[in-house]
Backbone as CSV, one residue per row, in Angstrom:
resi,resn,N_x,N_y,N_z,CA_x,CA_y,CA_z,C_x,C_y,C_z
1,UNK,-88.136,-137.007,121.657,-86.757,-137.165,121.804,-87.329,-139.118,121.547
2,UNK,-86.523,-139.998,121.113,-87.026,-141.631,121.075,-86.028,-142.035,122.186
3,UNK,-86.858,-142.909,122.553,-86.372,-144.158,124.050,-86.782,-145.244,123.417
4,UNK,-85.075,-146.030,123.769,-84.661,-147.191,123.393,-84.251,-148.187,124.331
5,UNK,-84.296,-149.008,124.844,-84.073,-150.457,125.252,-82.488,-150.785,124.717
6,UNK,-82.111,-150.454,123.720,-80.860,-151.342,123.249,-79.288,-150.551,123.612
7,UNK,-78.945,-150.905,124.801,-77.656,-150.093,124.679,-76.662,-148.593,123.559
8,UNK,-76.597,-147.767,123.564,-75.905,-147.501,123.172,-74.609,-146.686,122.859
9,UNK,-73.876,-147.097,121.715,-72.432,-146.636,121.735,-72.112,-145.451,121.869
10,UNK,-73.059,-144.160,121.529,-72.449,-142.878,120.416,-73.238,-142.533,122.663
11,UNK,-72.296,-142.017,123.254,-72.938,-141.126,124.276,-73.186,-139.219,124.823
12,UNK,-73.667,-139.034,125.797,-73.606,-137.671,125.769,-73.059,-136.706,124.740
13,UNK,-74.112,-135.628,123.725,-74.874,-134.909,123.797,-76.306,-136.462,123.310
14,UNK,-75.611,-137.329,121.966,-76.308,-138.020,121.220,-77.624,-138.485,122.557
15,UNK,-77.353,-139.340,123.548,-77.789,-139.923,123.892,-77.155,-139.801,125.450
16,UNK,-78.501,-140.143,125.994,-78.425,-140.121,127.594,-79.547,-141.722,128.616
17,UNK,-78.180,-141.913,129.209,-79.171,-143.708,129.849,-79.758,-142.635,131.362
18,UNK,-81.470,-142.884,130.939,-82.336,-143.042,131.957,-82.051,-143.531,133.765
19,UNK,-82.541,-142.753,134.792,-82.032,-143.536,135.684,-82.348,-144.705,136.018
20,UNK,-82.069,-145.875,136.667,-82.180,-147.280,136.351,-83.333,-147.240,137.072
21,UNK,-84.701,-147.861,136.755,-85.298,-148.367,137.533,-86.710,-146.997,137.226
22,UNK,-86.701,-145.970,136.599,-87.433,-145.395,136.183,-88.120,-145.875,135.300
23,UNK,-87.839,-146.767,134.483,-88.865,-147.780,132.866,-88.579,-148.825,133.343
24,UNK,-89.634,-150.015,133.218,-89.094,-151.492,133.479,-87.836,-152.303,133.095
25,UNK,-87.452,-151.311,131.256,-86.177,-152.048,131.252,-84.803,-150.764,131.729
26,UNK,-83.367,-150.949,131.205,-82.873,-150.036,130.970,-82.908,-149.831,129.876
27,UNK,-83.019,-148.147,129.850,-83.073,-147.263,128.223,-82.486,-146.103,128.355
28,UNK,-82.296,-145.485,127.170,-81.420,-144.710,126.706,-82.820,-143.809,126.013
29,UNK,-82.323,-141.766,126.037,-82.684,-141.367,125.545,-81.670,-140.775,124.336
30,UNK,-82.523,-141.097,122.699,-81.835,-140.614,121.385,-82.562,-139.207,121.447
31,UNK,-81.532,-138.007,122.089,-81.682,-136.698,122.578,-81.508,-136.290,120.818
32,UNK,-81.208,-136.494,119.915,-80.486,-136.327,118.553,-82.087,-136.616,117.238
33,UNK,-82.684,-137.245,118.238,-83.896,-137.813,117.284,-85.573,-136.911,117.650
34,UNK,-85.544,-136.160,117.802,-86.520,-135.053,118.243,-87.816,-135.232,116.765
35,UNK,-88.657,-135.774,117.505,-90.319,-136.136,116.585,-91.308,-135.340,117.554
36,UNK,-92.203,-134.845,116.665,-93.555,-133.865,117.606,-94.883,-135.698,116.688
37,UNK,-95.649,-135.784,118.143,-96.962,-136.248,117.377,-98.003,-135.784,118.181
38,UNK,-99.003,-135.940,117.748,-100.666,-135.428,117.671,-100.695,-135.946,119.448
39,UNK,-101.050,-135.451,120.119,-101.641,-135.740,121.766,-102.607,-136.921,121.830
40,UNK,-103.051,-136.797,120.003,-104.127,-137.542,119.973,-103.738,-139.462,120.878
41,UNK,-102.444,-139.079,120.122,-102.049,-141.173,119.854,-100.805,-140.983,121.342
42,UNK,-100.954,-140.020,121.811,-100.636,-140.375,123.256,-101.406,-141.324,123.883
43,UNK,-100.785,-142.653,124.902,-101.126,-143.398,125.647,-101.310,-143.422,127.135
44,UNK,-100.955,-143.778,127.922,-100.975,-143.673,129.688,-99.590,-143.058,129.525
45,UNK,-99.504,-142.135,130.599,-97.920,-142.296,131.378,-97.368,-142.905,131.788
46,UNK,-95.844,-143.577,131.426,-95.511,-144.918,132.044,-93.652,-143.875,132.818
47,UNK,-93.740,-143.142,132.952,-93.008,-142.473,133.780,-92.852,-140.653,133.737
48,UNK,-92.456,-140.307,134.877,-91.542,-139.055,134.625,-90.435,-138.369,134.931
49,UNK,-90.574,-137.859,134.265,-88.213,-137.586,134.687,-88.276,-136.366,135.935
50,UNK,-87.187,-137.045,136.740,-87.237,-136.072,137.892,-86.217,-134.403,136.855
51,UNK,-86.291,-133.968,137.987,-85.800,-131.775,137.337,-84.012,-132.551,136.837
52,UNK,-83.726,-132.431,137.604,-82.140,-133.254,137.087,-81.728,-134.086,135.799
53,UNK,-82.662,-134.386,135.808,-82.590,-135.498,133.905,-83.115,-134.701,132.725
54,UNK,-84.203,-134.148,133.089,-84.953,-133.288,132.145,-83.619,-132.009,131.789
55,UNK,-83.274,-131.647,132.773,-81.955,-130.850,132.679,-80.689,-131.149,131.781
56,UNK,-80.436,-132.096,131.941,-79.269,-133.146,130.991,-80.302,-133.319,129.464
57,UNK,-81.393,-133.219,129.526,-82.044,-133.965,128.201,-81.947,-132.153,127.205
58,UNK,-82.041,-131.125,128.085,-82.245,-129.534,127.707,-80.561,-129.371,127.764
59,UNK,-80.085,-130.333,128.225,-78.664,-129.255,128.354,-78.249,-130.394,126.880
60,UNK,-78.245,-131.261,126.519,-77.708,-132.456,125.619,-78.394,-131.558,124.341
61,UNK,-80.013,-131.492,124.134,-80.325,-130.729,123.254,-79.458,-129.318,122.675
62,UNK,-78.742,-128.755,123.611,-78.283,-127.417,123.549,-77.663,-127.629,122.762
63,UNK,-77.178,-128.480,122.782,-75.322,-128.663,122.619,-75.055,-128.965,120.866
64,UNK,-76.586,-129.674,121.073,-76.269,-130.426,119.364,-76.753,-129.441,118.319
65,UNK,-77.730,-127.790,119.089,-78.584,-127.348,118.261,-77.667,-125.989,118.281
66,UNK,-77.169,-126.607,119.098,-75.744,-124.504,119.250,-76.246,-123.682,119.719
């Protein structure tokens, strides 16, 4: 899912605000923008989601795909 630091007008389930302090800037996950990329293109890990936030992202995704 895409991540942006631009404030979002759409709320859940289209976007989810990440908890403050997780990334250097306030950030939102765009749940409706699912992407696949090669693991070769991944850089270093910049954050880890807690179980609660991951659960919210999965709930949002399930709402979108029905």
